[in-house]
VOGU-3710 file (C-alpha; in Angstrom, 3 decimals, decimal comma):
1> tprllghalh> 116,516/63,136/98,665  118,023/66,032/100,632  118,151/65,647/104,385  117,377/67,936/107,063  120,298/69,013/109,177  118,832/71,768/111,085  115,443/73,414/111,740  114,046/76,489/113,865  110,536/77,684/113,717  109,070/80,715/115,631
11> sqiemhrayg> 105,228/80,610/116,024  103,403/84,087/115,769  100,160/82,446/117,211  100,514/84,205/120,685  100,972/87,591/118,935  97,995/87,396/116,692  95,795/85,857/119,121  94,651/89,004/120,809  93,213/90,129/117,462  91,501/86,961/116,256
21> gvvpelasrd> 93,594/86,523/113,390  96,783/87,702/111,500  97,561/91,279/111,464  99,751/91,634/108,180  101,846/94,626/109,342  102,375/93,046/112,887  103,479/89,825/111,106  105,854/91,531/108,618  107,651/93,529/111,576  108,021/90,312/113,712
31> hirrvlplad> 109,526/88,503/110,483  112,352/91,285/110,596  113,064/90,756/114,062  113,004/86,913/113,943  114,547/85,765/110,687  118,317/86,351/111,272  118,309/84,982/114,863  116,531/82,053/113,554  118,884/81,519/110,536  121,776/81,629/113,283
41> avmaeagrpl> 120,152/79,047/115,344  119,589/76,562/112,116  123,354/76,882/111,210  124,343/76,225/114,739  121,994/73,315/115,213  123,449/71,810/111,704  126,971/72,504/113,056  127,911/74,094/109,615  129,259/77,809/109,029  127,419/80,102/106,507
51> saidavaytr> 130,289/79,352/103,874  129,087/75,719/103,454  125,765/76,972/102,151  125,162/76,168/98,233  122,154/78,181/97,712  119,668/80,365/99,661  115,905/79,631/99,353  113,065/81,870/100,094  109,257/81,773/99,764  108,443/83,897/96,709
61> gpglagallv> 104,624/83,627/97,074  101,762/83,256/97,654  101,290/84,940/100,919  101,026/88,391/102,517  103,219/90,769/100,561  105,021/92,422/103,552  106,150/89,049/105,018  107,260/87,778/101,585  109,166/90,989/100,995  111,053/90,476/104,356
71> gsgvacalgm> 112,002/86,714/103,462  113,017/87,629/99,993  114,967/90,745/100,822  117,048/88,971/103,572  117,461/85,775/101,183  118,895/87,916/98,394  121,086/90,030/100,658  122,512/86,956/102,305  123,109/85,312/98,875  124,838/88,401/97,744
81> algkpvigih> 126,979/88,674/100,786  127,976/84,950/100,304  128,347/85,072/96,480  125,706/82,047/96,447  122,665/81,577/94,092  119,191/82,427/95,467  116,131/80,369/94,544  112,438/81,718/94,965  110,153/78,946/95,957  106,441/78,518/95,578
91> hleghllspf> 104,773/78,133/99,241  102,378/75,329/98,143  105,243/73,546/96,274  106,984/73,454/99,577  103,754/71,844/101,427  103,341/69,575/98,387  107,011/68,145/98,702  107,107/68,356/102,318  106,287/64,570/102,990  109,598/63,768/101,119
101> lsadppvfpf> 111,188/64,930/104,689  109,428/62,169/106,520  110,508/58,855/107,584  108,283/57,170/104,916  108,772/59,571/101,830  106,661/58,739/98,790  107,588/58,060/95,070  106,340/59,740/91,981  103,787/59,712/90,585  101,017/60,231/93,277
111> vallvsgght> 97,816/62,183/93,762  98,176/65,115/96,484  95,368/66,430/98,564  96,738/69,887/99,308  95,089/71,637/102,213  96,732/74,670/103,375  95,109/77,779/104,719  93,034/79,289/102,055  93,800/76,535/99,557  92,304/73,187/98,967
121> qlmlvdgvgr> 93,208/71,342/95,789  93,956/68,028/94,263  96,906/67,572/92,296  98,355/64,964/89,923  102,071/65,057/90,642  104,387/63,344/88,204  107,756/64,861/89,448  109,256/67,853/90,971  107,592/70,747/89,045  105,340/68,486/86,951
131> yellgetidd> 101,817/69,267/88,601  98,286/68,918/87,032  95,643/70,474/88,747  92,640/68,114/89,245  90,316/69,956/91,295  90,104/72,942/93,671  87,728/74,970/95,961  85,374/77,181/94,298  84,981/79,357/97,233  86,027/78,666/100,959
141> aageafdksa> 88,857/76,185/101,560  88,673/73,468/104,098  90,860/75,412/106,416  88,811/78,488/106,154  85,748/76,352/107,032  87,467/74,969/110,262  88,410/78,561/111,151  85,249/80,280/110,332  83,091/77,671/112,138  85,527/77,874/115,261
151> kllgldypgg> 84,761/81,559/115,335  81,100/81,004/115,479  81,658/78,630/118,368  83,626/81,290/120,142  86,967/79,657/120,097  90,321/81,280/120,063  92,833/81,838/117,241  93,949/79,568/115,550  90,425/78,243/115,203  91,082/74,968/113,369
161> palarlaqag> 93,173/73,138/115,929  90,783/74,530/118,618  87,850/73,097/116,890  89,503/69,839/116,401  90,432/69,584/120,149  86,936/70,442/121,001  85,458/68,005/118,543  87,032/65,141/120,775  84,298/65,423/123,199  81,546/65,778/120,638
171> dpqafrfprp> 79,391/63,416/118,715  80,237/63,681/114,787  76,486/62,602/114,080  74,707/65,069/116,410  73,818/67,443/113,514  73,746/66,470/109,859  75,555/69,434/108,236  75,807/69,807/104,565  78,683/67,878/102,454  78,860/70,579/99,550
181> llhsgdldfs> 79,799/69,134/96,069  80,041/65,700/97,639  78,218/63,903/94,530  79,245/66,760/92,003  80,928/64,170/89,666  84,060/66,211/89,594  86,914/66,923/91,839  86,029/70,481/93,033  85,306/71,523/96,356  82,960/74,001/98,319
191> faglktavlt> 82,609/75,050/101,842  81,156/78,267/102,006  77,589/76,735/102,473  78,785/74,761/105,400  79,604/77,750/107,133  76,195/79,222/106,756  74,685/75,836/108,029  76,811/76,022/111,166  75,561/79,717/111,829  72,108/78,569/111,369
201> qvkklaharp> 72,399/75,629/113,804  74,262/77,993/116,389  71,537/80,437/116,183  69,017/77,713/116,844  70,684/76,357/119,839  71,181/79,783/121,359  68,010/81,048/122,970  67,127/84,663/122,957  65,679/86,377/125,934  64,178/89,772/125,763
211> egpatsrlad> 66,088/92,162/127,872  63,586/95,255/127,157  60,892/96,379/125,014  63,187/96,821/121,781  66,289/94,861/122,738  67,144/91,227/123,163  70,500/89,233/123,649  71,717/85,779/123,722  70,957/84,880/127,382  71,541/81,025/127,097
221> pltpqqradv> 74,743/80,088/125,412  75,307/76,698/124,104  76,079/74,109/126,791  79,589/72,500/126,540  78,159/69,429/125,023  76,326/71,258/122,418  79,584/73,071/121,360  81,485/69,949/121,587  78,816/68,260/119,221  78,757/71,173/116,685
231> aasvqaaivd> 82,500/70,961/116,526  82,508/67,277/115,832  79,675/67,445/113,406  81,632/70,210/111,339  84,679/68,324/111,406  83,033/65,116/110,176  81,423/67,182/107,250  84,708/68,459/105,953  86,441/65,222/106,551  83,889/63,455/104,602
241> vlvkkslaal> 84,110/65,603/101,691  88,081/65,621/101,867  88,297/61,857/101,856  85,619/61,139/99,048  87,187/63,505/96,869  90,537/62,092/97,330  89,440/58,640/96,621  87,646/59,928/93,297  91,015/61,417/92,375  92,636/58,167/92,971
251> eatglrrlvv> 90,303/56,326/90,923  90,368/58,800/87,990  94,050/58,732/87,651  94,462/55,155/88,222  97,089/55,977/90,866  97,687/53,806/94,080  99,515/56,432/96,154  98,216/59,589/97,954  100,110/62,400/99,663  98,347/64,779/102,144
261> aggvganarl> 100,175/68,105/102,823  99,348/71,290/104,478  97,971/72,385/107,868  94,662/70,672/107,778  96,786/67,543/107,121  97,552/67,362/110,681  93,930/66,759/111,630  93,815/63,625/113,419  90,302/62,545/111,979  91,272/63,142/108,446
271> raqldaacqr> 94,304/60,985/108,885  92,313/58,239/110,689  89,614/58,257/107,898  92,156/58,248/105,110  94,262/55,579/106,603  91,278/53,394/106,786  89,707/54,094/103,339  93,161/53,613/101,680  94,022/50,591/103,487  90,715/49,050/102,127
281> rqvrvhypel> 91,712/49,892/98,646  95,417/49,039/98,893  96,445/52,702/98,378  99,610/53,955/100,329  99,010/57,459/101,890  101,910/59,547/103,073  101,883/62,574/105,279  104,467/65,303/106,424  105,566/64,924/109,956  103,298/66,630/112,206
291> hlctdngami> 105,771/69,587/112,988  106,180/69,942/109,413  102,353/70,298/108,524  102,197/73,970/109,187  104,247/76,599/107,495  108,125/76,097/107,885  111,446/76,886/106,323  112,382/73,275/106,132  109,930/72,407/103,285  110,904/75,695/101,479
301> alaaglrvqa> 114,648/74,534/101,663  113,635/70,782/100,476  111,824/72,122/97,620  114,773/74,120/96,385  117,180/71,376/96,659  114,807/68,842/94,642  114,335/71,674/92,176  118,166/72,033/91,790  118,520/68,171/91,505  115,821/68,014/88,716
311> gladaalhqp> 117,593/70,835/86,786  114,739/73,342/87,278  116,794/76,134/89,104  119,186/76,977/86,401  117,460/80,448/85,855  117,737/81,293/89,541  121,234/80,021/89,726  122,572/82,482/87,226  121,006/85,788/88,432  124,068/88,057/88,800
321> dyrfdvrprw> 122,305/91,136/90,354  120,219/89,391/92,909  117,047/90,969/91,750  113,912/89,520/93,462  110,281/89,874/93,501  107,240/88,415/95,488  104,079/87,026/94,161  101,278/87,343/96,749  98,994/85,472/94,292  100,712/82,686/92,406
331> plaelapapg> 98,669/79,676/91,063  100,658/76,585/91,654  99,573/75,431/88,169  101,768/78,221/86,735  104,961/76,300/87,653  106,646/75,280/84,626  107,200/71,402/83,971  110,666/70,113/83,568  112,058/70,926/80,034  111,914/67,846/77,920
341> aad> 111,131/65,639/81,012  110,278/61,937/80,092  107,254/60,350/81,483
//
């Protein structure tokens, strides 16, 4: 497995917090300012010159088109300047393979719970580039359910981590929020109804006081304990669904190894519940290191290295004109399996 020699990350959280979410144009402009200094920092940490690079990897998609174009343009320019190949990587494949950078890497095959931003999927992973979709969200993803519930509680961006912190002081059984598709018999997810239930509960707890003959306002906000209880109950509902569906996927495939990847994979309650459930069933569960759960360049470099090792990067390695494109929408299932790969 490739080893990480250097890693640098710049977070845009503070920049976007004033707007309550990501502003695509600001994100792209900040990428332009940051990408080359970060690349210099990585090479300095690794103690290697640019000439030591064998290939340059970038995120081809999915994601915001403007930000993707910045990364792809810089990567192809760097590759052309160095005379090195350039490899476009699927963002979710980076998350999927990120646990291979951990101190306890998995081995193939395994079931993967991919919970990243607007994506919630269960995948059967037989090897690099060999992914079978088992189930996915039919509306809101788990990360979106965290973020939207956090917004209803008046929490700052990014909402998911803020809700998880608030939940530590709450009672996860205070409110019985729905667990959508928990008993559906398939491996799909749905979290849109949960957001509606949270909105309804918050309105019940906030008492309206008339301010005039035709107007009213929310005069009594939720108490700190009520807010914490709502947060804890929302988190419990989301985690219950993720855990049950993951266990169902393991049972359906007959596998005894689970990988959890993506930003929601950093959630402490999810890790604790999965650890306990998998231990009872003698199932091994693997996570990326906490600092590699959110979006990062290391996982993209790793995915490129593993693809090269698996012989899946030949087309990218022989592009003489350094053409590039980006795919803001790109289903992970479209990644081609290894040609003639043996089971």
